Steps between C-alpha positions, in 0.01 A plus 500: 500500500729678258476835688609324823801345322579835340489677841743245639743529208848609597738693284879516506654846481587439140146395412347795674742737340420358155121522564527867596773603253745579784842395596562278804714786627197728502304250702785463749508881532133502600576225742783704652259790545256274690231507233521125431569210737519181294490159656812284488524150359847408617721778368257604220252781523147400403214735439125456538217654297473752793857591446443546132201722574704709741772535238239611245383767748859610559562538128179694449580732789853551370362570147265762648788669680446391855804458725612160627411617849144588400454172322628313806270689728208414274592132486555487878149640553357230275631233734404686823145597409283208387219740398746703297329823599814680629686381196237642266500831683881524493491413130246773438716754682810390305317511167366846562842629609660344184231659278562840661877456447450403135265796434762740636764334283267534197456869572881541529544309171244713325676818618839361392366392159342845445831674588696265266256559220543877543880467496472282186291760329736778594800302380333420172415867454857596575637245253257608227616863559866396474435302176326801349787732592765266354310461176480879460867544570600213264 
């Protein structure tokens, strides 16, 4: 009985923002992008557990670096495909692409760090040589 009541619970924008450590403005941004479509109770927005779940998916996707357009596409598939097969396939493609992108970035970072380390060593060697010269001349 409690789970039914929980699933029917509605949240105001302020309550939902507080529960997910967001600002109401952030939630309105996702609405403007078509990711959320809250119900209306008069002039107030009200959100369901489903809306809260969608928002959690949005935040996770954003945290993982997916674009708003990709997240929207994923969420739209969820509503269109009751078996969620196409959604899962699209997610897998997106995840693999993101992993490939991050691996390339990691390689680029490793090269940059190696180069910076080399420059640091050369600079320290240069400075040590300059200090040795100044102590001889002093």
